[in-house]
N, CA, C and O atoms as a DFTB+ gen file, in Angstrom:
808 C
 N C O
     1  1     107.151      73.061     106.234
     2  2     106.910      74.459     106.518
     3  2     107.970      75.308     105.945
     4  3     109.154      75.108     106.214
     5  1     107.571      76.258     105.156
     6  2     108.489      77.282     104.511
     7  2     108.832      78.395     105.405
     8  3     108.334      78.489     106.527
     9  1     109.674      79.241     104.933
    10  2     110.081      80.415     105.620
    11  2     108.874      81.380     105.975
    12  3     108.798      82.066     106.994
    13  1     107.928      81.307     104.932
    14  2     106.738      82.172     105.060
    15  2     105.801      81.622     106.120
    16  3     105.062      82.372     106.758
    17  1     105.835      80.265     106.313
    18  2     104.871      79.652     107.356
    19  2     105.344      80.068     108.692
    20  3     104.548      80.008     109.628
    21  1     106.455      80.450     108.871
    22  2     106.952      80.890     110.200
    23  2     106.389      82.354     110.344
    24  3     106.853      83.114     111.195
    25  1     105.753      82.590     109.807
    26  2     105.260      83.837     109.593
    27  2     104.175      84.913     109.957
    28  3     104.183      86.011     109.401
    29  1      98.583     128.190      90.540
    30  2      97.820     129.354      90.587
    31  2      97.008     129.651      89.233
    32  3      96.590     130.807      89.160
    33  1      96.750     128.911      88.281
    34  2      96.222     129.254      86.922
    35  2      94.743     129.400      86.938
    36  3      94.258     130.521      86.780
    37  1      94.019     128.402      87.108
    38  2      92.577     128.396      87.125
    39  2      91.927     127.416      87.968
    40  3      92.613     126.528      88.475
    41  1      90.626     127.481      88.183
    42  2      90.006     126.505      89.082
    43  2      90.089     125.168      88.533
    44  3      89.894     124.221      89.296
    45  1      90.361     124.953      87.265
    46  2      90.553     123.664      86.686
    47  2      91.853     122.988      86.813
    48  3      92.057     121.834      86.437
    49  1      92.707     123.747      87.350
    50  2      94.118     123.214      87.544
    51  2      94.250     122.821      89.026
    52  3      93.907     123.587      89.926
    53  1      94.749     121.625      89.238
    54  2      94.948     121.121      90.563
    55  2      96.357     121.115      90.985
    56  3      97.230     120.702      90.222
    57  1      96.632     121.576      92.222
    58  2      98.080     121.450      92.730
    59  2      98.254     120.127      93.263
    60  3      97.392     119.578      93.949
    61  1      99.521     119.529      92.913
    62  2      99.814     118.230      93.437
    63  2     100.870     118.313      94.525
    64  3     101.927     118.888      94.266
    65  1     100.675     117.812      95.652
    66  2     101.576     117.936      96.775
    67  2     102.035     116.471      97.336
    68  3     101.236     115.647      97.781
    69  1     103.282     116.297      97.256
    70  2     103.848     115.009      97.867
    71  2     104.594     115.352      99.100
    72  3     105.559     116.115      99.063
    73  1     104.156     114.791     100.214
    74  2     104.733     114.967     101.475
    75  2     106.294     114.549     101.484
    76  3     106.658     113.605     100.782
    77  1     107.100     115.176     102.188
    78  2     108.463     114.904     102.118
    79  2     109.110     114.376     103.497
    80  3     110.314     114.135     103.576
    81  1     108.301     114.231     104.479
    82  2     108.862     113.831     105.722
    83  2     108.319     112.423     106.038
    84  3     107.102     112.238     106.039
    85  1     109.181     111.427     106.304
    86  2     108.768     110.071     106.544
    87  2     108.548     109.918     108.052
    88  3     109.256     110.438     108.914
    89  1     107.454     109.122     108.268
    90  2     107.088     108.699     109.663
    91  2     106.766     107.270     109.604
    92  3     106.295     106.763     108.586
    93  1     107.026     106.565     110.751
    94  2     106.687     105.078     110.840
    95  2     105.807     104.874     112.029
    96  3     106.123     105.323     113.131
    97  1     104.680     104.185     111.817
    98  2     103.772     103.970     112.969
    99  2     103.318     102.452     112.864
   100  3     103.364     101.829     111.804
   101  1     102.895     101.942     114.011
   102  2     102.199     100.562     114.050
   103  2     100.773     100.749     113.718
   104  3     100.071     101.531     114.358
   105  1     100.320     100.032     112.708
   106  2      98.914     100.076     112.280
   107  2      98.124      99.081     113.113
   108  3      97.070      99.419     113.653
   109  1      98.656      97.782     113.228
   110  2      97.984      96.761     113.912
   111  2      99.073      95.961     114.724
   112  3     100.215      95.828     114.285
   113  1      98.690      95.469     115.852
   114  2      99.609      94.430     116.614
   115  2      98.770      93.543     117.450
   116  3      97.633      93.861     117.796
   117  1      99.335      92.439     117.769
   118  2      98.806      91.441     118.623
   119  2      99.772      90.813     119.545
   120  3     100.896      90.586     119.098
   121  1      99.501      90.500     120.762
   122  2     100.515      89.997     121.731
   123  2      99.888      88.928     122.566
   124  3      98.745      89.143     122.971
   125  1     100.471      87.816     122.877
   126  2     100.052      86.757     123.714
   127  2     100.929      86.659     124.878
   128  3     102.022      86.098     124.794
   129  1     100.485      87.195     125.993
   130  2     101.253      87.205     127.221
   131  2     101.637      85.751     127.709
   132  3     102.654      85.540     128.370
   133  1     100.790      84.812     127.349
   134  2     101.041      83.426     127.883
   135  2     102.245      82.729     127.181
   136  3     102.743      81.736     127.712
   137  1     102.674      83.160     126.140
   138  2     103.788      82.498     125.361
   139  2     105.087      82.602     126.023
   140  3     105.850      81.639     126.096
   141  1     105.384      83.895     126.564
   142  2     106.754      84.123     127.210
   143  2     106.473      84.620     128.637
   144  3     105.621      85.479     128.860
   145  1     107.193      84.069     129.559
   146  2     107.123      84.606     130.905
   147  2     108.460      85.354     131.231
   148  3     108.589      85.950     132.300
   149  1     109.434      85.314     130.305
   150  2     110.723      86.054     130.501
   151  2     111.074      86.740     129.186
   152  3     110.531      86.377     128.142
   153  1     111.985      87.742     129.216
   154  2     112.365      88.327     127.913
   155  2     113.210      87.450     127.109
   156  3     113.871      86.544     127.618
   157  1     113.198      87.709     125.850
   158  2     114.044      86.969     125.006
   159  2     115.497      87.293     125.177
   160  3     115.836      88.456     125.393
   161  1     116.436      86.250     125.085
   162  2     117.846      86.473     125.251
   163  2     118.628      86.592     123.934
   164  3     119.572      87.364     123.768
   165  1     118.131      85.741     123.008
   166  2     118.764      85.710     121.616
   167  2     117.819      85.457     120.581
   168  3     117.093      84.464     120.640
   169  1     117.759      86.332     119.562
   170  2     116.766      86.295     118.424
   171  2     117.384      86.214     117.145
   172  3     118.255      87.030     116.844
   173  1     117.000      85.255     116.306
   174  2     117.394      85.201     114.879
   175  2     116.497      86.005     114.065
   176  3     115.293      85.750     114.047
   177  1     117.035      87.032     113.337
   178  2     116.204      87.882     112.552
   179  2     116.239      87.414     111.093
   180  3     117.297      87.315     110.471
   181  1     115.029      87.128     110.572
   182  2     114.935      86.643     109.213
   183  2     114.032      87.615     108.469
   184  3     112.964      87.991     108.952
   185  1     114.498      88.028     107.240
   186  2     113.584      88.867     106.446
   187  2     113.162      88.103     105.234
   188  3     113.880      87.235     104.739
   189  1     111.892      88.461     104.720
   190  2     111.303      87.736     103.684
   191  2     110.811      88.833     102.732
   192  3     110.198      89.791     103.203
   193  1     111.057      88.738     101.381
   194  2     110.532      89.549     100.419
   195  2     111.549      90.684     100.155
   196  3     112.480      90.884     100.935
   197  1     111.364      91.387      99.095
   198  2     112.252      92.527      98.798
   199  2     113.548      91.969      98.108
   200  3     113.650      90.761      97.899
   201  1     114.501      92.818      97.767
   202  2     115.717      92.312      97.234
   203  2     116.724      91.997      98.306
   204  3     116.553      92.330      99.478
   205  1     117.792      91.335      97.864
   206  2     118.838      90.802      98.777
   207  2     119.477      91.928      99.627
   208  3     119.642      91.814     100.841
   209  1     119.816      92.994      98.933
   210  2     120.420      94.137      99.663
   211  2     119.553      94.721     100.725
   212  3     120.017      95.061     101.813
   213  1     118.271      94.839     100.405
   214  2     117.289      95.366     101.406
   215  2     117.223      94.426     102.595
   216  3     117.335      94.863     103.740
   217  1     117.048      93.174     102.342
   218  2     116.965      92.087     103.475
   219  2     118.219      92.282     104.374
   220  3     118.107      92.462     105.586
   221  1     119.387      92.240     103.752
   222  2     120.607      92.285     104.549
   223  2     120.778      93.590     105.333
   224  3     121.240      93.571     106.474
   225  1     120.408      94.721     104.725
   226  2     120.405      96.022     105.368
   227  2     119.581      95.986     106.630
   228  3     120.003      96.431     107.697
   229  1     118.349      95.424     106.468
   230  2     117.311      95.480     107.648
   231  2     117.777      94.436     108.708
   232  3     117.682      94.666     109.913
   233  1     118.259      93.337     108.229
   234  2     118.788      92.276     109.293
   235  2     119.843      92.895     110.102
   236  3     119.856      92.714     111.319
   237  1     120.729      93.612     109.514
   238  2     121.911      94.258     110.268
   239  2     121.340      95.324     111.185
   240  3     121.750      95.434     112.341
   241  1     120.384      96.124     110.673
   242  2     119.847      97.297     111.450
   243  2     119.109      96.782     112.577
   244  3     119.362      97.235     113.694
   245  1     118.144      95.806     112.412
   246  2     117.320      95.243     113.468
   247  2     118.088      94.494     114.469
   248  3     117.785      94.584     115.658
   249  1     119.052      93.768     114.074
   250  2     119.902      93.019     115.122
   251  2     120.644      94.017     115.915
   252  3     120.814      93.829     117.120
   253  1     121.104      95.083     115.310
   254  2     121.785      96.163     116.209
   255  2     120.786      96.830     117.166
   256  3     121.156      97.110     118.306
   257  1     119.695      97.064     116.807
   258  2     118.696      97.679     117.756
   259  2     118.317      96.682     118.825
   260  3     118.170      97.050     119.991
   261  1     118.161      95.461     118.462
   262  2     117.800      94.389     119.450
   263  2     118.998      94.358     120.538
   264  3     118.720      94.327     121.737
   265  1     120.254      94.367     120.115
   266  2     121.410      94.425     120.978
   267  2     121.313      95.619     121.938
   268  3     121.603      95.490     123.127
   269  1     120.925      96.718     121.440
   270  2     120.782      97.925     122.280
   271  2     119.664      97.772     123.359
   272  3     119.699      98.468     124.374
   273  1     118.712      96.896     123.147
   274  2     117.650      96.540     124.054
   275  2     118.058      95.477     124.924
   276  3     117.251      95.161     125.799
   277  1     119.201      94.831     124.858
   278  2     119.620      93.757     125.743
   279  2     119.371      92.412     125.192
   280  3     119.481      91.441     125.941
   281  1     119.020      92.251     123.861
   282  2     118.828      91.016     123.256
   283  2     119.997      90.798     122.225
   284  3     120.323      91.714     121.470
   285  1     120.567      89.680     122.206
   286  2     121.561      89.334     121.205
   287  2     120.825      89.045     119.833
   288  3     120.131      88.036     119.711
   289  1     120.979      89.886     118.884
   290  2     120.359      89.733     117.594
   291  2     121.359      89.082     116.587
   292  3     122.536      89.423     116.475
   293  1     120.751      88.119     115.881
   294  2     121.653      87.420     114.844
   295  2     121.048      87.583     113.519
   296  3     119.845      87.372     113.365
   297  1     121.833      87.959     112.522
   298  2     121.280      88.118     111.182
   299  2     121.203      86.810     110.514
   300  3     122.146      86.020     110.555
   301  1     120.038      86.548     109.862
   302  2     119.787      85.233     109.271
   303  2     120.756      84.938     108.099
   304  3     121.094      83.781     107.849
   305  1     121.204      86.011     107.376
   306  2     122.091      85.761     106.246
   307  2     123.376      85.147     106.650
   308  3     124.091      84.621     105.798
   309  1     123.735      85.185     107.980
   310  2     124.987      84.513     108.449
   311  2     124.799      82.988     108.621
   312  3     125.783      82.256     108.734
   313  1     123.606      82.535     108.639
   314  2     123.412      81.158     108.943
   315  2     122.491      80.490     107.881
   316  3     122.457      79.260     107.840
   317  1     121.800      81.173     107.087
   318  2     120.831      80.646     106.095
   319  2     121.273      81.054     104.708
   320  3     121.844      82.130     104.527
   321  1     121.007      80.174     103.689
   322  2     121.324      80.458     102.379
   323  2     120.407      81.455     101.856
   324  3     119.307      81.632     102.378
   325  1     120.845      82.173     100.759
   326  2     119.814      83.091     100.077
   327  2     118.631      82.318      99.540
   328  3     118.753      81.137      99.214
   329  1     117.442      82.997      99.440
   330  2     116.311      82.389      98.870
   331  2     115.507      81.716      99.931
   332  3     115.889      81.786     101.099
   333  1     114.454      81.088      99.621
   334  2     113.504      80.430     100.523
   335  2     114.052      79.312     101.215
   336  3     114.647      78.447     100.572
   337  1     113.915      79.224     102.518
   338  2     114.477      78.108     103.400
   339  2     113.376      77.186     103.772
   340  3     112.224      77.598     103.910
   341  1     113.716      75.932     103.937
   342  2     112.790      74.880     104.325
   343  2     112.667      74.977     105.877
   344  3     113.393      75.733     106.522
   345  1     111.698      74.163     106.464
   346  2     111.493      74.231     107.998
   347  2     112.720      73.513     108.541
   348  3     113.164      73.912     109.618
   349  1     113.269      72.584     107.972
   350  2     114.469      71.843     108.492
   351  2     115.643      72.860     108.544
   352  3     116.346      72.945     109.550
   353  1     115.845      73.638     107.430
   354  2     116.900      74.606     107.494
   355  2     116.730      75.639     108.510
   356  3     117.698      76.040     109.156
   357  1     115.430      76.138     108.704
   358  2     115.169      77.138     109.712
   359  2     115.487      76.573     111.085
   360  3     116.168      77.214     111.886
   361  1     114.973      75.324     111.364
   362  2     115.209      74.770     112.646
   363  2     116.788      74.582     112.933
   364  3     117.297      74.840     114.024
   365  1     117.431      74.143     111.911
   366  2     118.913      73.992     112.086
   367  2     119.545      75.322     112.369
   368  3     120.431      75.409     113.219
   369  1     119.125      76.357     111.693
   370  2     119.794      77.690     112.021
   371  2     119.540      78.203     113.413
   372  3     120.403      78.774     114.080
   373  1     118.232      77.953     113.842
   374  2     117.999      78.393     115.203
   375  2     118.805      77.661     116.249
   376  3     119.284      78.211     117.240
   377  1     118.922      76.343     115.945
   378  2     119.760      75.481     116.931
   379  2     121.129      75.905     116.829
   380  3     121.780      76.034     117.866
   381  1     121.661      76.143     115.678
   382  2     123.107      76.513     115.562
   383  2     123.421      77.782     116.256
   384  3     124.486      77.828     116.871
   385  1     122.686      78.767     116.245
   386  2     122.879      79.990     116.973
   387  2     122.491      80.058     118.444
   388  3     122.902      80.932     119.207
   389  1     121.610      78.998     118.807
   390  2     121.222      78.943     120.200
   391  2     120.151      80.011     120.452
   392  3     120.123      80.546     121.560
   393  1     119.310      80.344     119.553
   394  2     118.339      81.402     119.773
   395  2     117.065      80.840     120.444
   396  3     116.585      79.737     120.182
   397  1     116.557      81.748     121.362
   398  2     115.223      81.352     121.977
   399  2     114.102      82.058     121.307
   400  3     112.948      81.820     121.665
   401  1     114.377      82.983     120.281
   402  2     113.350      83.664     119.571
   403  2     113.679      83.738     118.168
   404  3     114.850      83.794     117.792
   405  1     112.615      83.741     117.315
   406  2     112.762      83.868     115.867
   407  2     111.864      85.097     115.404
   408  3     110.652      85.151     115.612
   409  1     112.535      85.987     114.812
   410  2     111.789      87.214     114.277
   411  2     111.777      87.199     112.808
   412  3     112.805      87.341     112.146
   413  1     110.515      87.013     112.261
   414  2     110.332      87.040     110.738
   415  2     109.726      88.469     110.308
   416  3     108.668      88.910     110.756
   417  1     110.496      89.087     109.434
   418  2     110.028      90.392     108.933
   419  2     109.692      90.200     107.401
   420  3     110.487      89.705     106.603
   421  1     108.470      90.632     107.090
   422  2     108.053      90.422     105.695
   423  2     107.681      91.855     105.067
   424  3     106.806      92.588     105.528
   425  1     108.405      92.118     104.046
   426  2     108.122      93.328     103.328
   427  2     106.934      93.176     102.356
   428  3     107.027      92.391     101.411
   429  1     105.797      93.922     102.568
   430  2     104.580      93.635     101.901
   431  2     104.417      94.656     100.687
   432  3     103.425      94.576      99.964
   433  1     105.337      95.553     100.487
   434  2     105.210      96.406      99.319
   435  2     104.901      97.861      99.664
   436  3     104.731      98.196     100.836
   437  1     104.829      98.694      98.692
   438  2     104.554     100.115      98.759
   439  2     103.352     100.472      97.877
   440  3     103.263     100.089      96.711
   441  1     102.452     101.209      98.483
   442  2     101.258     101.644      97.844
   443  2     101.171     103.157      97.857
   444  3     101.816     103.786      98.696
   445  1     100.395     103.779      96.956
   446  2     100.232     105.224      96.913
   447  2      98.782     105.575      97.174
   448  3      97.867     105.021      96.563
   449  1      98.595     106.490      98.079
   450  2      97.197     106.892      98.447
   451  2      97.047     108.345      98.020
   452  3      97.949     109.151      98.251
   453  1      95.932     108.689      97.406
   454  2      95.643     110.001      96.888
   455  2      94.449     110.583      97.677
   456  3      93.417     109.942      97.875
   457  1      94.663     111.845      98.113
   458  2      93.612     112.572      98.706
   459  2      93.442     113.925      98.065
   460  3      94.437     114.597      97.793
   461  1      92.182     114.366      97.804
   462  2      91.918     115.661      97.173
   463  2      91.300     116.631      98.230
   464  3      90.253     116.349      98.813
   465  1      91.945     117.703      98.436
   466  2      91.426     118.667      99.409
   467  2      91.149     120.011      98.687
   468  3      91.934     120.341      97.798
   469  1      90.109     120.808      98.988
   470  2      89.891     122.138      98.395
   471  2      90.830     123.199      99.011
   472  3      90.974     123.217     100.234
   473  1      91.421     124.010      98.287
   474  2      92.260     125.068      98.801
   475  2      91.718     126.451      98.123
   476  3      91.531     126.562      96.911
   477  1      91.506     127.433      99.025
   478  2      91.051     128.712      98.608
   479  2      92.244     129.538      98.040
   480  3      93.297     129.662      98.667
   481  1      92.033     130.064      96.887
   482  2      93.058     130.895      96.144
   483  2      92.318     132.201      95.682
   484  3      91.104     132.142      95.491
   485  1      93.013     133.397      95.493
   486  2      92.426     134.588      95.155
   487  2      92.167     134.515      93.569
   488  3      92.922     133.904      92.812
   489  1      91.043     135.190      93.159
   490  2      90.839     135.369      91.679
   491  2      91.292     136.713      91.258
   492  3      92.092     137.345      91.948
   493  1      90.790     137.189      90.107
   494  2      91.171     138.573      89.586
   495  2      90.775     139.648      90.632
   496  3      89.725     139.611      91.273
   497  1      91.672     140.558      90.732
   498  2      91.422     141.657      91.646
   499  2      90.313     142.623      91.184
   500  3      90.296     143.043      90.027
   501  1      89.404     142.965      92.083
   502  2      88.250     143.854      91.778
   503  2      88.350     144.941      92.843
   504  3      88.565     144.588      94.002
   505  1      88.214     146.211      92.555
   506  2      88.296     147.345      93.434
   507  2      87.263     147.203      94.635
   508  3      86.174     146.654      94.469
   509  1      87.642     147.694      95.771
   510  2      86.681     147.747      96.872
   511  2      86.801     146.463      97.701
   512  3      87.289     145.424      97.255
   513  1      86.307     146.615      98.974
   514  2      86.374     145.537     100.062
   515  2      85.580     144.245      99.489
   516  3      85.968     143.100      99.719
   517  1      84.553     144.513      98.803
   518  2      83.679     143.357      98.396
   519  2      84.352     142.609      97.289
   520  3      84.238     141.390      97.165
   521  1      85.062     143.372      96.479
   522  2      85.867     142.684      95.449
   523  2      86.949     141.725      95.985
   524  3      87.237     140.692      95.380
   525  1      87.536     142.092      97.128
   526  2      88.491     141.312      97.787
   527  2      87.773     140.125      98.471
   528  3      88.261     138.995      98.437
   529  1      86.670     140.387      99.059
   530  2      85.906     139.307      99.751
   531  2      85.415     138.321      98.811
   532  3      85.489     137.133      99.124
   533  1      84.875     138.701      97.587
   534  2      84.184     137.806      96.691
   535  2      85.094     137.132      95.662
   536  3      84.597     136.352      94.849
   537  1      86.419     137.400      95.660
   538  2      87.210     136.957      94.547
   539  2      87.912     135.656      94.933
   540  3      88.737     135.194      94.144
   541  1      87.667     135.059      96.024
   542  2      88.362     133.766      96.381
   543  2      87.500     132.624      95.942
   544  3      86.273     132.614      96.040
   545  1      88.259     131.635      95.436
   546  2      87.526     130.382      94.989
   547  2      88.457     129.204      95.309
   548  3      89.667     129.315      95.511
   549  1      87.718     128.010      95.333
   550  2      88.414     126.780      95.697
   551  2      89.105     126.079      94.491
   552  3      88.579     125.960      93.385
   553  1      90.326     125.634      94.825
   554  2      91.105     124.867      93.731
   555  2      91.369     123.521      94.465
   556  3      91.729     123.497      95.642
   557  1      91.181     122.438      93.742
   558  2      91.502     121.043      94.343
   559  2      93.028     120.940      94.411
   560  3      93.779     121.200      93.470
   561  1      93.420     120.513      95.679
   562  2      94.859     120.162      95.885
   563  2      94.918     118.721      96.094
   564  3      94.207     118.145      96.918
   565  1      95.845     118.091      95.277
   566  2      95.880     116.636      95.335
   567  2      97.211     116.239      96.160
   568  3      98.340     116.597      95.827
   569  1      96.909     115.451      97.278
   570  2      97.969     115.075      98.107
   571  2      98.264     113.536      97.850
   572  3      97.373     112.697      97.977
   573  1      99.503     113.225      97.497
   574  2      99.778     111.820      97.252
   575  2     100.806     111.361      98.296
   576  3     101.830     112.008      98.516
   577  1     100.495     110.217      98.932
   578  2     101.343     109.597      99.933
   579  2     101.755     108.237      99.581
   580  3     100.923     107.395      99.244
   581  1     103.028     107.989      99.647
   582  2     103.562     106.653      99.473
   583  2     103.655     105.887     100.886
   584  3     104.184     106.434     101.854
   585  1     103.147     104.675     100.948
   586  2     103.199     104.001     102.266
   587  2     103.808     102.647     102.003
   588  3     103.357     101.883     101.149
   589  1     104.879     102.367     102.787
   590  2     105.512     101.106     102.816
   591  2     104.999     100.260     104.027
   592  3     104.961     100.718     105.169
   593  1     104.638      99.092     103.721
   594  2     104.036      98.248     104.785
   595  2     104.989      97.010     105.096
   596  3     105.464      96.312     104.200
   597  1     105.217      96.812     106.417
   598  2     106.059      95.745     106.883
   599  2     105.420      94.919     107.939
   600  3     104.938      95.499     108.912
   601  1     105.366      93.641     107.852
   602  2     104.778      92.767     108.878
   603  2     105.909      92.058     109.622
   604  3     106.821      91.479     109.030
   605  1     105.802      92.135     110.968
   606  2     106.909      91.467     111.768
   607  2     106.298      90.583     112.790
   608  3     105.372      90.961     113.508
   609  1     106.829      89.393     112.848
   610  2     106.279      88.379     113.852
   611  2     107.428      87.796     114.641
   612  3     108.478      87.462     114.092
   613  1     107.212      87.681     115.930
   614  2     108.168      87.247     116.902
   615  2     107.668      85.894     117.524
   616  3     106.676      85.887     118.253
   617  1     108.345      84.783     117.235
   618  2     108.097      83.506     117.766
   619  2     108.937      83.009     118.826
   620  3     110.149      83.221     118.826
   621  1     108.298      82.299     119.808
   622  2     109.083      81.556     120.849
   623  2     109.658      80.143     120.263
   624  3     108.894      79.275     119.842
   625  1     110.932      80.013     120.276
   626  2     111.496      78.863     119.638
   627  2     111.096      77.475     120.261
   628  3     110.840      76.501     119.552
   629  1     111.059      77.451     121.591
   630  2     110.754      76.236     122.272
   631  2     109.370      75.643     121.907
   632  3     109.182      74.429     121.823
   633  1     108.402      76.589     121.693
   634  2     107.001      76.129     121.475
   635  2     106.643      76.362     119.969
   636  3     105.710      75.750     119.448
   637  1     107.370      77.215     119.321
   638  2     107.038      77.635     117.939
   639  2     105.703      78.378     117.995
   640  3     104.927      78.347     117.040
   641  1     105.457      79.011     119.065
   642  2     104.196      79.873     119.117
   643  2     104.465      81.275     118.930
   644  3     105.572      81.742     119.203
   645  1     103.445      82.030     118.446
   646  2     103.634      83.414     118.107
   647  2     103.422      84.197     119.441
   648  3     102.399      84.125     120.121
   649  1     104.514      84.949     119.726
   650  2     104.394      85.897     120.872
   651  2     103.898      87.241     120.615
   652  3     103.137      87.795     121.409
   653  1     104.301      87.793     119.530
   654  2     103.861      89.138     119.130
   655  2     103.950      89.264     117.616
   656  3     104.831      88.686     116.980
   657  1     103.016      90.032     117.049
   658  2     103.034      90.385     115.664
   659  2     102.544      91.779     115.471
   660  3     101.708      92.249     116.243
   661  1     103.043      92.478     114.446
   662  2     102.666      93.816     114.285
   663  2     102.859      94.286     112.753
   664  3     103.797      93.856     112.081
   665  1     102.046      95.066     112.320
   666  2     102.096      95.713     110.914
   667  2     102.500      97.191     111.015
   668  3     101.764      97.988     111.596
   669  1     103.609      97.547     110.481
   670  2     104.004      98.903     110.505
   671  2     103.812      99.504     109.187
   672  3     103.841      98.817     108.166
   673  1     103.590     100.934     109.178
   674  2     103.517     101.620     107.929
   675  2     104.410     102.825     107.997
   676  3     104.353     103.601     108.951
   677  1     105.226     102.982     107.001
   678  2     106.177     104.047     106.789
   679  2     105.640     105.017     105.704
   680  3     105.496     104.665     104.533
   681  1     105.364     106.207     106.146
   682  2     104.737     107.208     105.213
   683  2     105.840     107.928     104.384
   684  3     106.777     108.441     104.996
   685  1     105.785     107.991     103.115
   686  2     106.694     108.734     102.256
   687  2     108.122     108.397     102.579
   688  3     108.901     109.282     102.932
   689  1     108.504     107.071     102.462
   690  2     109.875     106.738     102.662
   691  2     110.780     107.269     101.624
   692  3     110.497     107.108     100.437
   693  1     111.902     107.921     102.007
   694  2     112.876     108.466     100.920
   695  2     113.626     107.340     100.391
   696  3     113.714     107.245      99.167
   697  1     114.211     106.424     101.179
   698  2     114.830     105.272     100.721
   699  2     114.824     104.286     101.917
   700  3     114.672     104.610     103.095
   701  1     115.013     103.026     101.434
   702  2     114.919     101.994     102.537
   703  2     116.132     102.103     103.441
   704  3     115.962     101.932     104.648
   705  1     117.291     102.362     102.989
   706  2     118.510     102.500     103.768
   707  2     118.293     103.704     104.814
   708  3     118.652     103.601     105.987
   709  1     117.719     104.771     104.328
   710  2     117.490     105.872     105.203
   711  2     116.413     105.666     106.296
   712  3     116.474     106.269     107.368
   713  1     115.469     104.833     106.003
   714  2     114.348     104.706     106.971
   715  2     114.462     103.450     107.766
   716  3     113.617     103.205     108.628
   717  1     115.512     102.591     107.515
   718  2     115.604     101.322     108.280
   719  2     115.757     101.459     109.708
   720  3     115.172     100.698     110.479
   721  1     116.549     102.431     110.120
   722  2     116.714     102.687     111.597
   723  2     115.454     103.030     112.392
   724  3     115.181     102.507     113.472
   725  1     114.711     103.945     111.776
   726  2     113.421     104.355     112.422
   727  2     112.395     103.251     112.429
   728  3     111.645     103.129     113.398
   729  1     112.329     102.459     111.414
   730  2     111.439     101.270     111.363
   731  2     111.845     100.263     112.470
   732  3     110.996      99.747     113.197
   733  1     113.104     100.013     112.569
   734  2     113.640      99.053     113.482
   735  2     113.368      99.511     114.998
   736  3     113.121      98.716     115.905
   737  1     113.446     100.846     115.139
   738  2     113.171     101.412     116.472
   739  2     111.745     101.186     116.852
   740  3     111.479     100.811     117.994
   741  1     110.863     101.380     116.012
   742  2     109.377     101.197     116.211
   743  2     109.152      99.705     116.617
   744  3     108.472      99.430     117.606
   745  1     109.729      98.752     115.843
   746  2     109.508      97.350     116.165
   747  2     110.067      96.980     117.515
   748  3     109.361      96.394     118.336
   749  1     111.343      97.314     117.770
   750  2     111.966      96.973     119.024
   751  2     111.274      97.628     120.121
   752  3     111.120      96.986     121.160
   753  1     110.778      98.967     120.024
   754  2     110.070      99.601     121.008
   755  2     108.752      98.887     121.378
   756  3     108.330      98.906     122.534
   757  1     108.130      98.276     120.402
   758  2     106.821      97.651     120.556
   759  2     106.978      96.425     121.382
   760  3     106.201      96.228     122.317
   761  1     108.024      95.508     121.074
   762  2     108.240      94.384     121.858
   763  2     108.796      94.631     123.261
   764  3     108.522      93.913     124.222
   765  1     109.624      95.737     123.309
   766  2     110.023      96.135     124.640
   767  2     108.908      96.600     125.510
   768  3     108.960      96.430     126.728
   769  1     107.926      97.168     124.938
   770  2     106.718      97.640     125.674
   771  2     105.945      96.419     126.307
   772  3     105.203      96.602     127.272
   773  1     106.115      95.274     125.797
   774  2     105.518      94.006     126.325
   775  2     106.501      93.266     127.129
   776  3     106.236      92.118     127.485
   777  1     107.662      93.852     127.459
   778  2     108.637      93.214     128.274
   779  2     109.191      91.970     127.684
   780  3     109.490      91.036     128.427
   781  1     109.361      91.889     126.307
   782  2     109.916      90.823     125.617
   783  2     111.382      91.078     125.462
   784  3     112.032      90.196     124.901
   785  1     112.028      92.205     125.897
   786  2     113.430      92.402     125.902
   787  2     113.805      92.822     127.360
   788  3     113.015      93.401     128.105
   789  1     115.078      92.479     127.696
   790  2     115.489      92.848     129.142
   791  2     115.423      94.244     129.418
   792  3     115.161      94.577     130.574
   793  1     115.627      95.163     128.503
   794  2     115.458      96.548     128.741
   795  2     114.136      96.984     128.162
   796  3     114.078      97.480     127.037
   797  1     113.027      96.795     128.954
   798  2     111.762      97.181     128.477
   799  2     111.508      98.640     128.477
   800  3     112.201      99.409     129.143
   801  1     110.508      99.032     127.727
   802  2     110.172     100.408     127.580
   803  2     109.753     101.030     129.005
   804  3     108.925     100.479     129.730
   805  1     110.370     102.169     129.318
   806  2     110.105     102.763     130.678
   807  2     108.680     103.390     130.722
   808  3     108.275     103.928     131.753
């Protein structure tokens, strides 16, 4: 089993608008209440995909957020070699740190979505009230949104069963380093909501 297996000119001119504020939401999630009857105490955080710097940044960030929720988070780069790990290496790393949970985070990439909306703009001025009323026309406004998708799965070490998994989307990320904290907050908040951390969501 590999690491993944644990897993204004004219009507013809369009205005192009790119949103500038990033938000992160959970698109899909799944939870099995029968896997865990108690919160996790120690979780090994493993990232898959993306470059080495991005993986280490997020392992640091997510481990810190887990600690704030009462779970001891351990970064995988401290106990696993860079690159794809084997099942035996994963098992050894979990045993070495004494984790009861394994969190796999997979970066699935960034896509761009385009939406065209009509926007009313004024045409040439014509005297009188009807000239003002009749001179408006629609111009297509193109909205482009960049969406980064991340899949996170939390396993129970004793049974190797999946306790929770979720897919998050971050809209218009400025940079990974800048958005990592908000993404980690959403992930930890979701598992806390299922009482998988000692400090569950109130």
